C-alpha positions in Angstrom: 98.8 24.8 45.9 102.5 24.8 47.0 103.4 23.2 43.7 101.5 25.9 41.9 103.5 28.6 43.7 106.7 26.9 42.8 105.7 26.8 39.2 105.1 30.5 39.3 108.6 31.4 40.5 109.6 32.4 37.0 107.1 35.2 36.8 107.8 37.1 40.0 107.3 40.8 39.5 111.0 41.4 39.7 111.4 39.3 36.5 109.1 41.6 34.5 110.9 44.2 32.4 110.7 47.7 34.0 111.2 50.7 31.7 114.0 52.9 33.0 112.8 56.2 34.4 114.6 59.5 34.2 116.1 61.1 37.3 113.5 63.9 37.2 110.6 61.5 37.1 112.0 59.5 39.9 112.4 62.5 42.1 108.8 63.6 41.5 107.0 60.3 42.5 108.5 57.5 44.5 106.3 56.9 47.6 102.7 55.9 46.9 99.9 55.4 49.4 97.4 52.6 48.4 94.1 52.7 50.3 92.5 49.3 50.6 93.9 45.7 50.2 91.1 44.2 48.2 91.7 43.0 44.6 92.1 46.6 43.4 94.5 47.4 46.1 96.6 44.3 45.6 97.0 44.9 41.9 97.8 48.5 42.6 100.6 47.5 44.9 102.0 45.2 42.2 101.6 48.0 39.6 103.8 50.2 41.8 106.4 47.5 42.3 106.5 46.8 38.6 107.3 50.5 37.9 109.9 50.7 40.7 107.8 52.7 43.0 107.5 52.3 46.8 103.9 51.5 47.8 102.5 51.5 51.3 99.0 50.0 51.5 96.6 50.9 54.4 94.0 48.3 55.2 91.5 48.9 58.0 90.9 45.2 58.6 93.4 42.5 59.6 93.5 40.7 56.3 93.5 41.1 52.5 90.6 40.4 50.2 88.2 43.3 50.7 84.7 42.1 49.5 85.9 38.5 49.2 86.9 38.2 52.9 83.8 36.6 54.5 82.9 37.8 58.0 80.5 36.1 60.3 79.2 39.5 61.5 79.1 42.5 59.2 81.7 45.2 60.0 80.7 48.9 59.7 82.4 50.6 56.8 83.4 47.4 55.1 81.9 45.3 52.3 80.1 42.2 53.3 79.1 38.9 51.6 77.0 36.0 52.6 78.0 32.4 53.1 76.6 31.1 49.8 78.2 33.6 47.4 79.6 32.2 44.2 81.5 34.6 41.9 79.6 35.5 38.7 82.7 35.7 36.5 84.6 32.6 35.7 88.2 32.2 36.9 89.8 32.8 33.5 87.9 36.0 32.9 88.5 37.4 36.4 92.2 36.5 36.7 95.0 39.0 36.8 96.9 39.3 33.5 100.1 37.6 34.5 98.7 35.1 37.0 96.5 32.4 35.6 94.4 30.6 38.2 95.2 27.1 39.3 93.7 24.6 36.8 92.0 22.6 39.6 90.0 25.5 40.9 86.3 25.5 39.8 85.4 27.8 37.0 82.9 29.8 39.1 84.5 29.9 42.5 83.1 30.1 46.0 84.1 33.2 47.8 86.6 31.2 49.9 88.3 30.1 46.6 88.4 33.6 45.3 90.2 34.7 48.5 92.6 31.7 48.1 93.4 33.0 44.6 94.1 36.5 46.0 96.4 35.0 48.7 98.3 33.1 46.0 98.7 36.3 44.0 99.8 38.3 47.1 102.3 35.6 48.1 103.7 35.1 44.6 104.5 38.7 44.0 105.5 39.5 47.7 102.8 42.1 48.2 102.1 41.5 51.9 105.2 43.3 53.3 103.8 46.5 51.8 100.5 46.4 53.7 99.8 48.0 57.1 96.8 46.2 58.5 94.3 47.5 61.0 95.1 51.0 59.8 92.3 53.3 58.7 92.8 56.3 56.4 91.2 59.3 58.1 92.0 62.0 55.5 94.0 62.7 52.3 95.0 66.3 51.9 97.1 68.2 49.4 100.3 69.6 50.9 100.6 73.4 51.0 103.2 73.2 48.2 101.1 70.8 46.1 101.4 72.8 42.9 105.2 72.4 43.1 105.5 68.8 44.5 102.2 67.1 43.8 102.5 65.6 47.3 99.8 64.5 49.7 99.4 64.3 53.5 97.8 61.0 54.5 96.4 60.8 58.0 95.8 57.3 59.4 94.5 55.8 62.6 95.6 52.5 64.1 93.3 50.0 65.8 94.5 51.4 69.2 93.5 54.9 68.2 96.9 56.3 67.5 97.0 58.8 64.6 99.9 59.4 62.3 100.4 61.7 59.3 102.8 60.8 56.5 103.8 62.5 53.2 103.3 60.6 49.9 104.1 61.5 46.3 101.0 59.9 45.0 97.8 58.2 46.2 95.7 55.3 44.8 92.2 55.0 46.2 91.0 51.3 46.1 88.2 51.2 48.6 85.4 50.0 46.4 81.7 50.9 46.6 79.8 48.3 48.5 80.4 49.6 52.0 77.5 52.1 52.6 74.1 50.4 52.4 71.3 52.4 50.8 68.1 51.9 52.9 65.4 54.2 51.4 62.8 53.7 54.2 61.0 57.0 53.3 60.0 55.5 50.0 57.9 52.8 51.8 55.0 54.3 53.7 54.1 52.5 56.9 57.4 50.8 57.3 57.7 52.4 60.8 54.6 50.4 61.9 55.8 47.1 60.3 55.4 44.4 62.9 58.1 42.1 61.4 61.8 42.4 61.1 63.6 44.3 58.3 67.2 44.8 57.3 69.5 45.6 54.3 71.0 42.8 52.3 74.5 44.0 53.5 73.5 42.5 56.9 72.5 39.1 55.4 74.8 36.2 56.2 72.7 33.0 55.8 69.2 31.7 55.9 69.6 30.6 59.5 66.7 31.8 61.6 64.4 32.2 58.6 63.0 28.7 58.6 59.3 28.6 58.0 59.1 32.4 57.6 57.3 34.6 55.1 60.0 36.7 53.5 59.8 39.7 51.1 63.0 40.6 49.3 62.9 44.1 47.7 65.2 44.6 44.8 66.2 42.2 42.0 69.9 42.9 41.6 72.3 40.1 42.0 72.2 40.3 45.8 68.4 40.3 45.7 68.2 37.3 43.4 70.8 35.3 45.4 69.2 36.0 48.8 65.7 35.1 47.5 67.0 31.8 46.2 69.0 31.1 49.4 66.1 31.9 51.8 63.6 30.0 49.7 65.3 26.7 50.6 64.1 27.0 54.2 61.3 29.7 54.3 57.6 29.0 54.0 57.5 31.4 51.0 59.7 34.1 49.4 58.3 37.1 47.5 60.8 38.9 45.3 59.7 42.5 44.7 61.0 44.3 41.7 60.3 47.8 40.4 61.8 47.4 36.9 62.4 43.7 36.3 65.7 42.2 35.1 67.2 40.0 32.5 68.3 36.7 34.1 71.2 34.6 32.8 72.9 31.6 34.2 76.6 30.9 34.8 76.3 27.7 32.7 76.5 28.4 29.0 76.3 26.2 25.8 77.7 22.7 26.4 77.9 23.4 30.1 80.8 25.7 29.7 81.1 29.0 31.6 78.8 31.5 29.8 81.2 34.4 30.0 84.0 32.4 28.4 81.8 31.3 25.5 80.4 34.7 24.6 83.2 37.2 25.3 85.4 37.2 22.3 86.7 40.2 20.3 84.6 39.0 17.4 81.5 39.0 19.6 82.3 42.5 20.7 82.8 43.6 17.0 79.4 42.2 16.0 77.7 44.0 18.9 79.4 47.2 17.8 78.5 46.9 14.2 74.9 45.6 14.7 73.9 46.7 18.2 70.1 46.4 17.8 70.3 43.1 16.0 72.7 41.6 18.6 70.5 42.8 21.4 67.3 41.4 19.8 68.9 38.0 19.0 70.3 37.6 22.5 67.0 38.5 24.1 65.3 36.0 21.8 67.7 33.3 22.9 67.2 34.1 26.6 63.4 34.0 26.2 63.6 30.6 24.5 65.2 29.3 27.7 63.2 31.4 30.1 60.2 33.5 29.0 60.8 36.6 31.0 57.3 38.0 30.4 55.7 34.8 31.6 57.9 34.7 34.8 57.2 38.4 35.5 60.8 39.3 35.1 60.9 41.2 31.8 62.4 44.7 32.2 61.8 47.7 30.1 65.5 48.1 29.2 67.4 46.1 26.6 69.8 43.4 27.7 73.0 45.4 27.2 71.6 48.5 29.0 72.2 47.1 32.5 74.1 44.3 34.2 71.9 41.3 34.3 71.0 39.1 37.2 73.4 36.1 37.1 71.5 33.2 38.8 71.2 29.6 37.7 68.6 28.7 40.4 66.1 31.5 40.3 64.0 30.1 37.4 63.8 26.8 39.2 62.7 28.4 42.5 60.0 30.3 40.6 58.6 27.3 38.7 58.5 25.3 41.9 56.6 28.1 43.6 59.3 28.7 46.3 59.8 32.2 45.0 57.0 34.5 43.7 57.9 37.6 41.7 55.9 40.7 42.7 55.9 44.3 41.6 57.1 47.2 43.7 55.9 47.6 47.3 53.4 50.4 47.7 53.1 50.4 51.5 53.3 48.4 54.7 50.2 47.9 56.9 51.1 46.2 60.2 52.4 42.8 59.2 51.0 43.1 55.6 52.8 44.2 52.5 50.8 45.9 49.8 52.1 46.0 46.2 51.4 48.6 43.5 49.1 46.2 41.7 46.9 46.1 44.7 47.8 42.6 45.8 48.6 42.0 49.5 50.7 39.5 51.4 49.7 39.1 55.0 51.7 37.9 58.0 55.1 38.8 56.6 57.8 38.0 59.0 60.9 39.5 57.4 61.7 42.1 54.7 65.2 42.2 53.1 66.0 45.5 51.3 68.4 44.6 48.5 68.4 48.3 47.5 72.0 48.9 46.6 74.7 51.1 48.0 75.6 54.8 48.4 79.1 55.7 47.4 81.5 58.4 48.7 85.1 58.9 49.7 84.8 60.7 53.0 88.6 60.9 53.5 89.1 62.9 50.2 88.8 66.7 49.8 85.2 67.6 48.8 86.6 69.3 45.6 87.7 65.9 44.3 84.2 64.4 44.8 82.5 66.7 42.2 80.1 64.8 39.9 79.2 64.9 36.2 75.6 63.6 36.3 75.6 60.7 38.7 79.3 59.8 38.2 82.4 61.3 39.7 84.4 63.6 37.5 87.2 61.2 36.7 89.0 61.1 33.4 88.5 57.5 32.1 87.1 56.8 35.6 90.5 57.2 37.2 92.0 60.7 37.3 90.4 63.9 38.7 91.0 66.4 35.9 91.4 69.5 38.2 94.6 68.5 39.9 97.7 70.5 38.8 99.7 67.3 39.3 98.1 63.9 38.3 99.2 62.2 41.5 95.8 60.8 42.7 94.0 57.9 41.0 90.8 56.0 41.8 91.1 52.3 41.0 88.3 49.8 40.7 85.4 52.2 41.0 83.6 50.9 37.9 80.9 48.6 36.6 80.9 46.4 33.5 79.6 43.2 31.9 83.1 41.8 32.6 85.0 41.0 35.8 86.4 43.9 37.9 89.9 42.5 38.4 91.2 43.0 34.8 89.7 46.5 34.7 91.3 47.5 38.0 94.6 46.0 37.1 94.7 48.0 33.8 93.7 51.2 35.6 96.6 50.6 38.1 99.1 49.9 35.3 98.1 53.1 33.6 98.1 55.2 36.8 101.5 54.2 37.9 103.0 55.1 34.5 101.2 58.5 34.7 102.7 59.0 38.2 106.2 58.3 36.8 105.7 60.7 33.9 106.0 57.9 31.3 102.4 58.6 30.1 101.0 62.1 29.9 97.4 63.2 30.4 95.5 65.8 28.3 94.9 69.3 29.5 92.2 69.8 32.2 90.0 71.4 29.5 90.3 68.4 27.2 89.8 65.9 30.0 86.6 67.7 31.1 85.3 67.6 27.5 86.1 63.9 27.3 84.3 63.3 30.6 81.2 65.2 29.5 81.2 63.4 26.2 81.7 60.0 27.8 79.0 60.6 30.4 76.5 61.6 27.7 77.3 58.4 25.7 77.1 56.3 28.8 73.7 57.6 29.9 72.4 57.1 26.3 73.6 53.5 26.1 73.2 52.3 29.7 70.4 52.5 32.3 72.5 54.5 34.8 71.1 55.9 38.0 72.2 57.3 41.4 72.6 53.8 42.7 74.2 52.6 39.4 76.2 55.6 38.4 78.6 54.2 35.9 79.1 51.4 33.4 81.5 50.8 30.6 81.9 48.5 27.6 84.3 45.9 28.8 86.6 45.2 25.9 86.6 48.8 24.4 87.4 50.2 27.8 90.2 47.8 28.4 91.6 48.5 24.9 91.3 52.3 25.6 93.4 52.1 28.7 95.8 49.5 27.2 96.6 52.0 24.4 97.6 54.5 27.1 99.9 51.9 28.7 101.2 50.7 25.3 100.0 47.1 25.7 97.0 46.7 23.3 97.4 43.6 21.2 98.0 44.2 17.5 95.8 41.6 16.0 96.6 42.2 12.3 100.3 41.8 13.1 99.6 38.7 15.2 97.8 37.1 12.2 100.9 37.7 10.2 103.4 36.7 12.9 101.6 34.0 14.9 98.3 32.9 13.3 97.6 30.3 16.0 97.8 32.8 18.7 95.9 35.4 16.7 92.9 33.1 16.2 92.7 32.6 20.0 93.0 36.3 20.7 90.3 37.2 18.2 87.9 34.3 18.3 88.5 33.0 21.8 87.6 34.6 25.1 89.1 38.0 25.7 91.1 36.9 28.8 93.5 39.4 30.5 96.6 37.6 29.3 96.2 39.4 26.0 97.5 42.6 27.6 100.8 41.0 28.5 101.8 40.0 25.0 103.7 43.2 24.2 104.8 46.5 25.6 105.6 47.6 29.2 105.2 44.7 31.6 105.4 42.1 28.8 105.2 38.6 30.3 106.9 35.7 28.6 104.2 33.3 29.7 101.3 35.3 28.2 101.2 33.3 24.9 101.2 30.0 26.7 98.5 31.2 29.1 96.2 32.0 26.2 96.9 28.7 24.4 96.2 26.7 27.5 93.2 28.6 28.9 90.7 26.0 27.7 92.7 23.3 29.5 92.2 25.2 32.7 88.5 25.6 31.9 88.1 21.8 31.3 90.2 20.6 34.2 87.7 21.0 37.0 85.2 18.9 35.2 87.5 15.9 35.1 86.3 14.4 38.3 84.9 11.4 36.4 86.4 10.8 33.0 83.9 9.2 30.6 85.5 6.9 28.0 84.2 7.0 24.5 83.1 3.6 23.1 85.2 2.2 20.3 83.5 2.8 16.9 81.9 -0.2 15.2 83.8 -0.2 11.9 81.4 -2.6 10.2 78.4 -0.7 11.4 80.0 2.6 10.2 80.7 1.2 6.8 77.1 0.0 6.4 75.8 3.3 7.6 78.0 5.2 5.1 76.7 3.1 2.2 73.1 3.6 3.3 73.6 7.4 3.6 75.3 7.5 0.2 72.5 5.5 -1.5 69.9 7.6 0.2 71.6 10.8 -0.9 71.8 9.6 -4.5 68.2 8.7 -4.5 67.2 12.1 -3.0 69.2 13.9 -5.8 67.4 11.8 -8.4 64.1 12.7 -6.9 65.0 16.4 -6.8 66.0 16.5 -10.5 63.0 14.5 -11.5 60.6 16.9 -9.6 62.1 20.3 -10.4 58.8 22.1 -10.2 57.9 20.6 -6.8 61.4 21.5 -5.5 61.1 25.1 -6.7 57.7 25.5 -5.0 59.3 24.3 -1.7 61.4 27.5 -1.7 58.5 29.8 -2.7 58.2 33.2 -1.2 55.7 31.9 1.4 57.9 29.2 2.8 61.3 30.9 2.6 60.8 33.2 5.6 59.9 30.2 7.7 63.1 28.4 6.8 65.0 31.5 7.8 63.2 31.5 11.1 64.2 27.9 11.7 67.8 28.7 10.9 67.8 31.7 13.2 66.3 29.7 16.0 
């Protein structure tokens, strides 16, 4: 890894071109408070440095990483993960735009390797000196002269209990939304008399202590699916209860390549935009060919693209082996028994795990900034509160998508810092509110949003929308004229974040090479045993070619000789079947 850091020396943030700011802009915003040192906080610190701002990051724990910092015991107010967590997005898709992951890291990394990548990122761009660890933000308040200065008072508390208030020109909120477990016990009659143990998935660390137990997991999100699989390796039996079902996909795609790399090109996005119903139908058909969701009791009412799927390679195998049984929603608890809405009952249940999602809030922010439009916060493009007279507060990383969070948060941070400096202007409050209402209506129509899943965006269109604001959206027609090799990769290859460093503010000289070598980094982790191809048998190949040529010639003769029979083969009754075979 040291060699990797040495190779990265040429792309330190100080080497990235920074657009000159006017004296008036510099006097308005200089000191920026960044709240949280997870992936969103780290990329926000770097965004500030790239624009010549002075960030101070407040992190309540003693380390970076946020969600990806594993803790043996859950810590109140912080996100938590379990020992077995593997990231759903592959490394090329979840990377930061000017920091390709080391080639030898696996494509879908263990949480410890994700944290390693974040450490490399922080070290390479010298982000750690800007972080104040073990410092919790208590409140963020507008100063009395906010309308003139746009400044904020940020009150913090150290681990020792010492409080301090400092003034900042701008604030970036990067605290995430997996910190407050949602435990809806009132929705489950009889839970107070349940004789076993129950807890939220936020508390789950490993399957230790669940050996030989009967376990019910309520909720089939990614956490519910992961925990059901994890526990099923040691438990007597696991029952996975779901109210609505879910589409299940694996990390492994065609040819054994990462699925999100294979199916995430701009061309794929264009096809889905032009033919949404057809694309959804064809994808669901393919999924059901590999795993009949109806047969397995998993089929949801919503279409595939309406909600983020469960990413789990092992769940179908655990179901087919009987280690996990899929059940409908729980109706009630009776002693040690769990009764489901279909009337079936499981007796002698030892443990219930509620994988029921999270509540979200920002208790340190003024209540006026937490107004909602439907389920979602009133944030312009999911970043800026529209009611502020000065756009000096941004929320970064509070978003859901079919793609990785890191590139989305990074683009939000790049945009926010340029707005802070006055290099990019926002619309009027009235126009921002209209856009929020329009965007919310479209989001609710397209996606299955709820109080627990309040927002979701189309990955590439959302990135392109923000990149236009920053001035870094790739010009693909121009690329085809100027650099056809690169253009083909940008349009037909995976939409990796490096595309947003090809031009404009923050342009990175290594972006083109990162795109052209991305498949090398995908292939590298597989090369633990290189299989040599046998040398072709020239004599055998020549004989085979002659045989195929003669066979083809004979077939053509037969076709011309039996024209009528050939025409009947493609009759109206047989043609649809041939189309079905082609489509399958």
